[in-house]
N, C-alpha and C positions, 0 to 999 in steps of 0.2 A: 503493499500500499504506499502511495505517496500523495503529495498535495494535489497533483493533477488528476489522479484517479478520485480524489475526494471532490473534485469539481472546480478547483482553482488553477488555471493555467498561467503560471508566472511568466512563461515565455511570451504568451500573448499580450501580457502587460508591457513587457519590453517593446514589443513590436508596436503597441499603441503610442507609446512615448515617442518612439522614432518617427512615426507617421505624423504626429501632432507637432513636432518641433518646428517645422517651417511656418506653420500658423502663429504659434507662439511668438516667434522671432518678430514677426510683422507688427506686434503690438508693443515692442519695446521702447521705452522712454529713456532718456539720458540717466534718470535716477536709478535705474534698475542695476543692481549689482549681482554678479554671478549669472549663472544660466539655468536652464531647466534640468532638474534631476536632483537638486539638493534637498536636504530635510526641511527647508524653509526657504521662502522667498525674501530677499533683502532688497530694500528700497531707501535711497538716501534722501534725508529731509533737508539737505542743505540749500535747496531752492526756496524754502519758506522762511529763511532766517531774518528776511527783512520784514516780515509781518509783525505788527505790534503784539497781537496775542493769537498765534496760530492754534487753530481749533480743529480737531479731527471730527469728521462726521461720517457715519457708516450706514450701510444698508444691507440687509440679507433677505433673500426670497428664493422661491423656486419657480417653476413653470405651471404647476398645478396639473389638472386633468387634461390640459390642452396637449400634454405630451402623448395622450391616447391617439391623437391625429397623426403624429409622427409614426406610430407603430403601423397604423392601418394604411397610411399613404406610403410607408416605407421612405420617408424623407426626413432626414436627421440634421440637416445642415442650417435649419432656421431657429429651432428651439433655443440654441445657445444664445442667439440675439435677444429672444425673449428674456432669458434669465438675466443677462447683463442689464437689459433695460429696466426690469422691475427693480433692480438694486440701485442704479445710477440715477434714474428719474426721482427717486426718493432723496438722493443726496443733493441734487440740484434744487430741489424744493426748499432746501435750507440755504441755498446760495452757494453751496460747495462746489469744488473742482474735483471730480473723481480722479484718484492717482492710480490706484491698482485694484485688481480683481482676482479672486480665487474661485474655482469651481469644484463641485463635488458630484461625481457620477457614481450612482449605485447601479450595478447590472446583474442580471441573472447569469449571463456568460459573457465574457470579454470577447467581442468580435471586433479586432482592431481596426478594420476599416470603418465600422459604424462609430466607434469611439472617436476616431479621428474626424469623422464628419461632424459629430456633436461639437468637438473642440474647435472645428473650423468655424462653426457658428458663433461660439463664444468669442473667438479671436475677432470676428468680424464686429460683433456688438462692442468689443473693447476699443476697436479702431474708431468706430463711430462716436465713442464716448471720449476718446483721447486717454484712455486708461491702459495701463500695462497689465497683461495677464502673466503674473509672476509665479503662479504654482496652482496646484490642484491635487485631486486624489481620484482615482478610479478603483472602486471597491467591488469585487466579484462576490456575489451572494448566492452561491448555489443552494437550492433547496428553500430559500427564502423568497425569491423572486423567479418568475418564469424566465426561461433562458433568453427569449426574444424581447424582454422588456427591460427598461431602465428607468431611473429617476434622476433628475437633474436640479441642483441647487447651487447657490454661490453666495458670495458676499463681496462688497466693495468698500473701500475706504477713501474718503476724500478730505479735503482741508479748506478752511476759510478763515480769514481774520475775523475774530469775534465780532468786531464793530459792523462787519458786513452781513451777519446772519440775518435771513429772512424769517422773521418771527410773527408777522401779522399784527403786532402790538399797535402800530400806528394807522391801522385801517379805520376809516371813518365814513359816515354817511356822504354820499356824493362821489365816492371813489367808483372807478369803472372796472367791470370785469371783462377780460380779454381771454378768449379761449383759443388754444392751439389745436388744429385739427389732428385726429388720430388716424391710424392706418387701418382701422377696423376694430374687431373685438378685443384685440391686444391679448392679455393672458388671464382674463377674470371671467367668471360666470360660465366656464365651460361644463360644469356639471349640469346646468340648465341646458345648455346648447345640446348636449348629448342626450337629453330627454326629449328634446323637440325634434331633432333630426336623427334618423336611423343611422347609426354609426357603422355602415358597411362601405366596402370599396365602391360598390355600385352607386350608393347614395352620394358619396363624396366626389364621385367622378361625374355627377349630373351637373350639366351646364344650365345656368339660369340667366336668361336675357337681361334681367334686371341688375344682375351682378357684373355682366360681361365676362364671367369666368365660371369656372366650376365652383360647387360649394367648398369642396376641400381647399382649393386655392384661396378662396375668400377667408375661410376660417384660419388657415395656418399662416396667413400674412403676418410677418414678425411685428412685434410691438415697436413703435416709434421710440427712438432715443432723442431726448430734448436737450441734451447738454450743449450743443453748438447754438441752438436758438436762445437759450437763456443767457449764455456767454455773449452772444451778439448784442442782446439788450443791455447787458452790464457795460460792454465796450461802448455802447452808444451814450453811456452816462446816465441811463434811466435807472431809478431806484425801484426795484420790485417790492411792493409793500406787503404782499401775501402771495402764496403759491400752493396750490393743490394738485397733486398727481391723482388723476381720477382712475382708481383701481377698484378692488373689490369694495362693494358698497356704493358704487356709482357716485352720483351727485350728492345724494342725501347724506351719506356718511362723510365723503371726503372734503366737500367744499367747507363745512363748518370747522373743520380741523384748523383751518388757516385764520378763522375770525376770533377777535377779541369779543369779551361780553358786551352786550348792548347794541350790536349790529347784527343784521342778517343780509344774506346774499339773494337777490332777485335775478333769476335767469329766464331770459326771453327765449322760449323753446323754437320759435320761428325765426330766429336771428342768424341761423346758419343752416346749412343743408345737412340732414341726417343721412348718413350713408345707407345704401340699399340693404346691406346685410342685416342692419337692426330692424328695418321695416319688414324684411322677409321673416326674420326670427320671430318678431312680435305676432305677425300674421299667422304663421304656421303653428305657433305654440299658443295662440290665443292668450297672450301674456298682457295683463293690464299696464297701462302707460306708467303708472307710478312704479310698478315693479321693474319695468325697463330702466327707469332712471335711478332705481334703487340697487340696480345690479351691474349695469354696463356703462362705459363711457359715453355711449350715444354720439360719438363723433368728435368729442374733445378729450384728448388725452392730458392736457394740462389747462388749468384755469388761474389766471393771474389777477390780482387786485392792483390797480395803478391809479395814481393821481390823474385826474382828467387832463391836465396839461401835458402829460407824458404819453398819452395813448397813441397818437400819430407816429411819434418817433419810436415807440416800442413795436408797433405793428410793422413798420418799415424794416426795423432790425431783425424781426422774425422772418420777414419775407426774404431779407438779404441772406439769411441762413438757410433758405430753401424750404421753409415751412410756410403753412397757411393759417392766418390768424383772422379772428372774428370778434367784434365787440358784441358780447352776448348778454350783458346785464349791468347791474349796478348795485352798490352797497347802500342799504337804507338802515335807519334807526329801528331797533326792536330786538326781540329775543333772538338769540344766536341760533341760526339755522338757515336753511335754504327753501326758496319757494320756486316752483317751475310754472311760468305763466305764459 
């Protein structure tokens, strides 16, 4: 008896590392010390020495049950982008700059090409975020997970000068809400998606005219990474007063997280186009409108609170970063919360 006969193939692990090295290398920043394969990732903090009060901000998340789509579609090079996005988008909500990312892949059996495809997606997400992929772990779990399945999670660390933290404390009535377009469902609410649509290859390969693509292509579309858009706003000299990453819990849970006591957010639902995938999901699932806004991003991956005088400049900066922005509402006096009207 040996480890391989017990279900863990060490040689496959070595092969996975070799295959992923080229992708990891593409994410390198000057601060990265050492290479892939060490017991830990090293990252120099010399570049932040000029900050008055350098403050670390971090985020951790996974892809959730969206990963089931990757299994059914046998497409594994996009979920890594989702994993990075869910972490770094939380970091930029605080105003932070993502520095580095580490991933964790648990699998029933290590198929090196599949693991390399997953890491390729992680590396692509890191490149979009400007973060270095400095390490990770692939754990083979025979007997615990089916051989063809895996799970993916990760965490990111960023930095910001304490004085530049986005806290929402200065949000006041009259401030304007600006939303940045999402790429689709992102990585939340897939447990409901999987109840609405039959999760078979035939169903996912079905083409919908209103989507302009197959259902599977629409659902597996990677989560938008908003690092460049928020950096563009900052570089334009605009102060973001509050920022909400619209993830699990949709509008009703996430927008209030940026609000101080005594104010509420009013979102005009007709102020921007709702992507077709949400309309199809609501129709096919007979889902009430409130539940849609309480579960999904409904086409807005980020919602910002801005001083009215800064709106035009912020929208222009978002556009310059390659994203689409909409003025979607305002801040009013009242009990902390959000209304969709």
